[in-house]
C-alpha positions as CSV (number, residue, x, y, z in Angstrom):
1,M,-26.8,2.8,-16.4
2,P,-23.1,1.7,-16.8
3,A,-21.6,-0.9,-14.7
4,L,-19.6,0.4,-11.5
5,L,-16.1,-0.9,-13.0
6,D,-17.0,0.0,-16.6
7,G,-13.8,0.0,-18.7
8,L,-11.2,-0.2,-15.8
9,R,-8.0,-2.1,-15.8
10,I,-7.9,-3.9,-12.3
11,L,-4.8,-5.7,-10.5
12,V,-6.2,-8.3,-8.1
13,L,-3.2,-9.1,-5.6
14,E,-4.3,-12.4,-4.1
15,D,-2.5,-15.8,-3.4
16,E,-5.5,-17.9,-2.8
17,F,-6.5,-19.0,-6.5
18,L,-10.2,-19.6,-5.8
19,I,-10.7,-16.0,-4.3
20,A,-8.7,-14.4,-6.9
21,M,-10.6,-16.0,-9.8
22,D,-13.8,-15.3,-8.0
23,V,-12.7,-11.5,-7.6
24,E,-11.7,-11.4,-11.2
25,Q,-15.1,-12.6,-12.2
26,L,-16.7,-10.2,-10.0
27,C,-15.0,-7.2,-11.4
28,R,-15.6,-8.5,-15.0
29,D,-19.4,-8.9,-14.3
30,H,-19.4,-5.2,-13.0
31,G,-17.7,-3.9,-16.1
32,A,-13.8,-4.1,-15.9
33,S,-12.2,-4.3,-19.3
34,D,-9.2,-6.1,-18.0
35,V,-8.4,-8.0,-14.8
36,T,-4.7,-9.1,-13.9
37,I,-4.1,-11.6,-11.1
38,A,-1.0,-11.5,-9.2
39,R,-0.3,-14.1,-6.5
40,E,3.0,-12.5,-5.5
41,I,4.3,-9.0,-5.6
42,G,7.1,-10.0,-7.8
43,E,4.9,-10.4,-10.8
44,V,4.1,-6.9,-10.9
45,D,7.2,-5.4,-9.4
46,G,9.2,-3.1,-11.4
47,Q,6.4,-2.1,-13.6
48,A,4.7,1.2,-13.9
49,L,1.5,0.4,-12.2
50,S,-0.4,3.7,-13.0
51,S,0.0,2.9,-16.6
52,R,-1.4,-0.5,-16.4
53,F,-4.1,-0.2,-13.7
54,D,-6.9,2.1,-12.6
55,A,-7.3,0.2,-9.5
56,A,-6.4,-2.6,-7.5
57,V,-7.8,-5.0,-5.1
58,V,-4.8,-6.0,-2.5
59,D,-4.8,-8.8,0.1
60,L,-2.9,-7.7,3.1
61,M,-0.7,-10.9,3.2
62,L,0.7,-12.9,0.5
63,G,2.3,-16.3,1.5
64,G,2.8,-14.6,4.9
65,V,4.5,-11.5,3.5
66,S,2.9,-7.9,4.3
67,T,1.7,-6.0,1.1
68,L,2.0,-2.8,3.1
69,D,5.1,-1.5,1.1
70,F,3.4,-2.3,-2.1
71,A,0.1,-0.4,-1.2
72,A,2.3,2.7,-0.4
73,R,3.7,2.4,-3.9
74,L,0.1,2.1,-5.3
75,R,-0.7,5.2,-3.5
76,S,2.5,7.0,-4.6
77,E,1.7,6.2,-8.2
78,A,-2.0,7.4,-7.5
79,V,-3.8,4.0,-8.2
80,P,-6.8,3.8,-6.1
81,F,-7.2,0.6,-4.2
82,V,-8.6,-1.3,-1.5
83,F,-7.5,-4.0,1.0
84,A,-9.5,-7.3,0.9
85,S,-8.0,-9.6,3.5
86,G,-8.9,-12.1,6.3
87,Y,-6.7,-10.5,8.6
88,S,-9.0,-8.2,10.7
89,D,-6.3,-6.6,12.9
90,S,-6.2,-3.6,11.0
91,D,-4.2,-0.9,13.3
92,E,-1.5,-0.7,11.0
93,V,-3.7,-0.3,7.9
94,N,-5.6,2.4,9.9
95,V,-2.6,4.3,10.9
96,S,-0.7,4.1,7.3
97,F,-3.8,4.1,5.1
98,P,-6.6,5.7,7.0
99,D,-8.6,6.6,3.7
100,V,-8.4,3.4,2.3
101,R,-11.0,0.6,2.9
102,L,-10.4,-2.6,4.4
103,V,-13.0,-5.2,3.3
104,T,-12.7,-8.3,5.4
105,K,-13.1,-11.9,4.4
106,P,-15.4,-13.4,3.9
107,Y,-17.0,-10.2,2.1
108,S,-20.1,-10.2,-0.2
109,G,-19.2,-9.3,-3.7
110,D,-21.2,-6.2,-3.4
111,D,-19.4,-4.9,-0.7
112,L,-16.2,-5.4,-2.5
113,I,-17.3,-4.1,-5.9
114,E,-18.8,-1.0,-3.9
115,A,-15.6,-0.3,-2.1
116,V,-13.2,-0.4,-5.5
117,A,-16.0,1.8,-7.0
118,I,-15.8,4.4,-4.0
119,A,-12.3,4.3,-4.2
120,C,-12.2,5.0,-7.9
121,G,-14.7,7.8,-7.4
122,R,-17.4,6.1,-9.2
123,A,-19.6,5.7,-6.0
124,K,-20.4,7.5,-2.8
125,A,-20.0,6.1,0.5
126,A,-23.3,5.4,2.1
């Protein structure tokens, strides 16, 4: 049985170094072929996202700055993504991104990987 993220190129947009490294390892353990960590939006801004990434894990806030505009860009480029955040006030997320899962920190690795796999159409929601 292939890994849930087999062959995927994943962007991890996370400003907390240890969390980013943990998410990278989780993705690799579940078959991702490439994982890129960006600690601020400027690191990937101006790039064609859909040609570089198959999916993304996006923290809602990076250094106190909202990532919702970047998430809208991911959606416009048809890059599936999930939010992974310690911010549990998800009203704005639910309104702007009703179809995107918010995995709240602290989360289990299985929950995060399942959410990414569902977003990419590789697993079905329970």
